[in-house]
C-alpha positions, 0 to 999 in steps of 0.5 A: 500528564498536562490535563490528563488523568495517567488513566485517560492517557493510557486510553488515549495512547492505546486507541490512538496506537490502535488508528496507527495499526489501521494506517499501518496496515494501509501503508505496508499494503502499498508498500509490499507492491511498491518494494516488489517493483521498486526494490526487484525491479527498480521502477520508480512507479509515481503511479502507484498510488493511483493503483490503490485509487483504482481499487478503492473505486472498483470497491465502491463501483461493486458496492453500488451494484450489489446495493442495487441489483443484489441487496441480499448479497451486501454482507458478502459483497466486500470479499468479492471486492478486495479480490477484484480490486486485485484483479482489475489493478493487477490487470492494468499494471500488466497493460502498463507495462507491456505499453510503457515500462519495459521500454524505460528499463534501467533508465530510472529517471525516464521511469519517473516522469513517465509514471508521473504523467501516468498519474495525472491521466489516470487522476483525470480519467477519475474525474471524468468517471466518478467525479472531483467529491470523494466517494465511500462505499456502503460497507457491510454492517459486520464492519461497522462499530467498536470492540471495548476491550475496556470501558474507556477503550474503543477499537474499530472493527474494521480496523482489525479487519484490514490488520488481519487482510494485511496480514494474510496478504503479507504472509502472502507475498513472503511465500510468493518471493521467498518459497516459490519457484516464480519468486526464485525467477523474480530475484534470479532475473533481478540479479542477472537477467542475461543469465537467467535468461540463458537458462530458459526463464522468460524475463519479459513475462517475469518482469510483467507479472511482477510490476501487476503483482505490485500493482495489484497488491496496491489494489488491495490496499485501495480495497483496504483503504475504503474501510477507513476513508473516503476515496477522491481523484488525488487520494493515491497521491496523498499516500505516494510520499509516505509509502516511498518513505516506507519502502526506502527507509526500511531497505528496498528489497527488504520484507522485513525492513518494510513491515517494521518501517510501515509500523514505525512511521504509522505509529510515529504519525498516529501519536504525534498527530493527537498531541500536536497538528497533523502537518507538524507530526509529519515534518517531525517524522520526516526529519526524524527520518531523514537523520536516520538515512543520512547515518544509514543511507540504505535503509535499517534492513538493507540486503545483502548482497555479494561484491 
């Protein structure tokens, strides 16, 4: 095809496909958190990308602290950074729900405007504390390099790690939402808040913890993001549109739909970007999604509800 031999084209598609899997992993982590907040709570969180950036900056700070004070722990710090990113983003999310979101339920336009304002505030805070330039943490040596299944295919080790991390988080979210009593409380509160409160469920606490969980997962996405790109004050805003596309295209309350949608969008953008420009790849992907959503506006895997 064109100037490429069949073997070269196969290698290119394989490597671009794995680049797409790395993007898929970050998008899925972002979308899982947003699906919990938007799909389960109906809150349009425009600051979700900034919670991802908060996780990325947490990883960067822990990296600098470890390299300066405990260099012998550098091979292990990244595991603690993932946990720290989840906790920091989750705590900030918990406080955000208490201070802001709880006053705006059932007012989607107000939540959109309020969280958009929050995203601008967080971006300015990032500029104040970290500067306008992009930063990257010092990654452990075991995350560097590539695995070569053949002489012409190079698969980055950091991409395989991010994929493994995403798999673990996805199964954890599935268990929490569909196999635990807490997930049952969340779904009950979503379907009928008044009745849930009548049977003893603390619906306000459920809302707070659900929002915190969604933000915490975005923090994990930020930690994973640092392995494949650098972080700046506006990094999160660059991914929020793609994340909303993933959630809406897959079905707002469908875990399987979120996974399938993230994989489809990431692979399409990655492979198209090699043959055409990045902007045109995004345009073609977006146009395709718009056409599909015009035919099926509820998404690919809409949840069945009792009428």
